[in-house]
N, CA and C atoms as a LAMMPS dump frame, in Angstrom:
ITEM: TIMESTEP
0
ITEM: NUMBER OF ATOMS
213
ITEM: BOX BOUNDS ff ff ff
-5.0000000000000000e+02 5.0000000000000000e+02
-5.0000000000000000e+02 5.0000000000000000e+02
-5.0000000000000000e+02 5.0000000000000000e+02
ITEM: ATOMS id mol type element x y z
1 1 1 N 299.12 171.923 333.118
2 1 2 C 298.099 170.915 332.859
3 1 3 C 298.136 170.525 331.389
4 2 1 N 298.247 169.256 331.132
5 2 2 C 298.234 168.765 329.763
6 2 3 C 296.803 168.526 329.309
7 3 1 N 296.553 168.834 328.067
8 3 2 C 295.236 168.573 327.493
9 3 3 C 295.305 167.27 326.717
10 4 1 N 294.541 166.308 327.154
11 4 2 C 294.519 165.033 326.448
12 4 3 C 293.366 165.037 325.449
13 5 1 N 293.388 164.071 324.586
14 5 2 C 292.328 163.989 323.584
15 5 3 C 290.977 163.678 324.236
16 6 1 N 290.965 162.902 325.32
17 6 2 C 289.71 162.604 326.006
18 6 3 C 289.09 163.865 326.603
19 7 1 N 289.916 164.737 327.111
20 7 2 C 289.424 165.986 327.685
21 7 3 C 288.819 166.872 326.601
22 8 1 N 289.473 166.968 325.487
23 8 2 C 288.993 167.806 324.387
24 8 3 C 287.735 167.211 323.773
25 9 1 N 287.755 165.93 323.47
26 9 2 C 286.597 165.276 322.853
27 9 3 C 285.407 165.283 323.799
28 10 1 N 285.633 165.01 325.077
29 10 2 C 284.557 165.049 326.057
30 10 3 C 283.921 166.425 326.148
31 11 1 N 284.738 167.467 326.122
32 11 2 C 284.216 168.833 326.166
33 11 3 C 283.417 169.164 324.913
34 12 1 N 283.909 168.723 323.771
35 12 2 C 283.195 168.97 322.515
36 12 3 C 281.859 168.232 322.508
37 13 1 N 281.834 167.005 322.996
38 13 2 C 280.588 166.245 323.045
39 13 3 C 279.567 166.909 323.982
40 14 1 N 280.025 167.401 325.122
41 14 2 C 279.123 168.108 326.026
42 14 3 C 278.594 169.38 325.381
43 15 1 N 279.462 170.118 324.701
44 15 2 C 279.029 171.339 324.02
45 15 3 C 278.022 171.015 322.917
46 16 1 N 278.251 169.933 322.183
47 16 2 C 277.311 169.518 321.132
48 16 3 C 275.948 169.188 321.716
49 17 1 N 275.926 168.48 322.829
50 17 2 C 274.638 168.104 323.419
51 17 3 C 273.887 169.33 323.928
52 18 1 N 274.586 170.28 324.527
53 18 2 C 273.926 171.507 324.997
54 18 3 C 273.429 172.318 323.8
55 19 1 N 274.252 172.411 322.753
56 19 2 C 273.85 173.138 321.552
57 19 3 C 272.582 172.55 320.935
58 20 1 N 272.548 171.237 320.762
59 20 2 C 271.368 170.635 320.142
60 20 3 C 270.134 170.767 321.026
61 21 1 N 270.33 170.706 322.339
62 21 2 C 269.21 170.87 323.258
63 21 3 C 268.605 172.263 323.127
64 22 1 N 269.443 173.279 323.093
65 22 2 C 268.962 174.661 322.998
66 22 3 C 268.454 174.963 321.596
67 23 1 N 269.216 174.581 320.588
68 23 2 C 268.85 174.914 319.213
69 23 3 C 267.559 174.224 318.772
70 24 1 N 267.287 173.048 319.305
71 24 2 C 266.054 172.35 318.947
72 24 3 C 264.841 173.145 319.423
73 25 1 N 264.984 173.866 320.531
74 25 2 C 263.881 174.672 321.054
75 25 3 C 263.777 176.016 320.327
76 26 1 N 264.919 176.609 320.015
77 26 2 C 264.948 177.947 319.426
78 26 3 C 264.698 177.903 317.916
79 27 1 N 265.371 177.022 317.214
80 27 2 C 265.268 176.966 315.754
81 27 3 C 265.208 175.517 315.285
82 28 1 N 264.063 174.852 315.442
83 28 2 C 263.995 173.437 315.065
84 28 3 C 264.153 173.187 313.566
85 29 1 N 263.898 174.182 312.739
86 29 2 C 264.077 174.013 311.299
87 29 3 C 265.533 173.953 310.885
88 30 1 N 266.439 174.239 311.799
89 30 2 C 267.875 174.235 311.531
90 30 3 C 268.413 172.814 311.341
91 31 1 N 267.715 171.824 311.852
92 31 2 C 268.185 170.448 311.808
93 31 3 C 267.528 169.693 310.652
94 32 1 N 268.266 169.526 309.58
95 32 2 C 267.748 168.793 308.427
96 32 3 C 267.537 167.32 308.774
97 33 1 N 268.419 166.762 309.598
98 33 2 C 268.295 165.351 309.963
99 33 3 C 267.073 165.114 310.836
100 34 1 N 266.707 166.106 311.632
101 34 2 C 265.506 165.979 312.454
102 34 3 C 264.279 165.854 311.572
103 35 1 N 264.192 166.67 310.555
104 35 2 C 263.046 166.595 309.638
105 35 3 C 263.023 165.266 308.896
106 36 1 N 264.183 164.79 308.478
107 36 2 C 264.255 163.491 307.794
108 36 3 C 263.839 162.365 308.731
109 37 1 N 264.252 162.436 309.985
110 37 2 C 263.872 161.405 310.959
111 37 3 C 262.379 161.459 311.239
112 38 1 N 261.822 162.647 311.295
113 38 2 C 260.382 162.784 311.523
114 38 3 C 259.586 162.207 310.349
115 39 1 N 260.084 162.41 309.137
116 39 2 C 259.394 161.868 307.968
117 39 3 C 259.48 160.349 307.934
118 40 1 N 260.624 159.806 308.301
119 40 2 C 260.807 158.362 308.225
120 40 3 C 260.151 157.633 309.392
121 41 1 N 260.252 158.162 310.604
122 41 2 C 259.808 157.458 311.793
123 41 3 C 258.526 158.017 312.399
124 42 1 N 258.05 159.152 311.905
125 42 2 C 256.903 159.801 312.52
126 42 3 C 257.392 160.883 313.479
127 43 1 N 256.486 161.766 313.881
128 43 2 C 256.89 162.912 314.693
129 43 3 C 257.478 162.508 316.041
130 44 1 N 256.77 161.695 316.806
131 44 2 C 257.236 161.363 318.157
132 44 3 C 258.502 160.522 318.142
133 45 1 N 258.523 159.469 317.343
134 45 2 C 259.7 158.604 317.293
135 45 3 C 260.895 159.326 316.683
136 46 1 N 260.655 160.139 315.671
137 46 2 C 261.744 160.886 315.039
138 46 3 C 262.403 161.852 316.003
139 47 1 N 261.586 162.578 316.751
140 47 2 C 262.133 163.507 317.742
141 47 3 C 262.849 162.74 318.846
142 48 1 N 262.265 161.641 319.297
143 48 2 C 262.891 160.839 320.351
144 48 3 C 264.249 160.295 319.903
145 49 1 N 264.33 159.789 318.681
146 49 2 C 265.603 159.282 318.162
147 49 3 C 266.63 160.402 318.023
148 50 1 N 266.168 161.561 317.579
149 50 2 C 267.073 162.702 317.429
150 50 3 C 267.597 163.156 318.796
151 51 1 N 266.722 163.221 319.776
152 51 2 C 267.144 163.605 321.12
153 51 3 C 268.136 162.588 321.672
154 52 1 N 267.848 161.317 321.479
155 52 2 C 268.75 160.269 321.971
156 52 3 C 270.107 160.344 321.287
157 53 1 N 270.108 160.428 319.963
158 53 2 C 271.354 160.367 319.207
159 53 3 C 272.194 161.626 319.231
160 54 1 N 271.536 162.789 319.322
161 54 2 C 272.281 164.039 319.215
162 54 3 C 272.33 164.836 320.506
163 55 1 N 271.619 164.401 321.552
164 55 2 C 271.67 165.115 322.825
165 55 3 C 272.088 164.187 323.958
166 56 1 N 271.346 163.113 324.179
167 56 2 C 271.646 162.239 325.317
168 56 3 C 272.932 161.441 325.146
169 57 1 N 273.109 160.843 324.003
170 57 2 C 274.308 160.035 323.775
171 57 3 C 275.594 160.863 323.867
172 58 1 N 275.676 162.025 323.195
173 58 2 C 276.884 162.838 323.368
174 58 3 C 277.081 163.326 324.803
175 59 1 N 275.975 163.621 325.508
176 59 2 C 276.088 164.066 326.887
177 59 3 C 276.672 162.976 327.773
178 60 1 N 276.166 161.765 327.635
179 60 2 C 276.659 160.647 328.447
180 60 3 C 278.105 160.321 328.088
181 61 1 N 278.396 160.231 326.802
182 61 2 C 279.766 159.904 326.383
183 61 3 C 280.748 160.987 326.822
184 62 1 N 280.385 162.25 326.623
185 62 2 C 281.262 163.339 327.037
186 62 3 C 281.46 163.379 328.534
187 63 1 N 280.401 163.156 329.284
188 63 2 C 280.512 163.147 330.742
189 63 3 C 281.419 162.022 331.222
190 64 1 N 281.262 160.848 330.65
191 64 2 C 282.106 159.718 331.026
192 64 3 C 283.569 159.964 330.68
193 65 1 N 283.819 160.543 329.523
194 65 2 C 285.187 160.836 329.121
195 65 3 C 285.827 161.858 330.066
196 66 1 N 285.068 162.911 330.395
197 66 2 C 285.599 163.917 331.312
198 66 3 C 285.792 163.345 332.712
199 67 1 N 284.854 162.544 333.17
200 67 2 C 284.972 161.943 334.489
201 67 3 C 286.215 161.059 334.563
202 68 1 N 286.4 160.219 333.554
203 68 2 C 287.568 159.335 333.548
204 68 3 C 288.875 160.118 333.461
205 69 1 N 288.859 161.203 332.725
206 69 2 C 290.078 161.983 332.557
207 69 3 C 290.41 162.8 333.805
208 70 1 N 289.396 163.334 334.467
209 70 2 C 289.64 164.224 335.588
210 70 3 C 289.735 163.506 336.928
211 71 1 N 289.346 162.254 336.972
212 71 2 C 289.428 161.548 338.259
213 71 3 C 290.692 160.728 338.374
């Protein structure tokens, strides 16, 4: 089985999204960008933008890359 760049990048993106999902619950102070987003956009919008940009977007992109590569 050959490993293509889409397979590797898709896997890394999925791992990043799972990491940020778990780490945000366990150690939210670990994310400096989350605090900056909360200060700039407010608590709810900052968290929502962080979840979208660092959890949902990588999850969707990684899933699509893996789906396209494996199908």
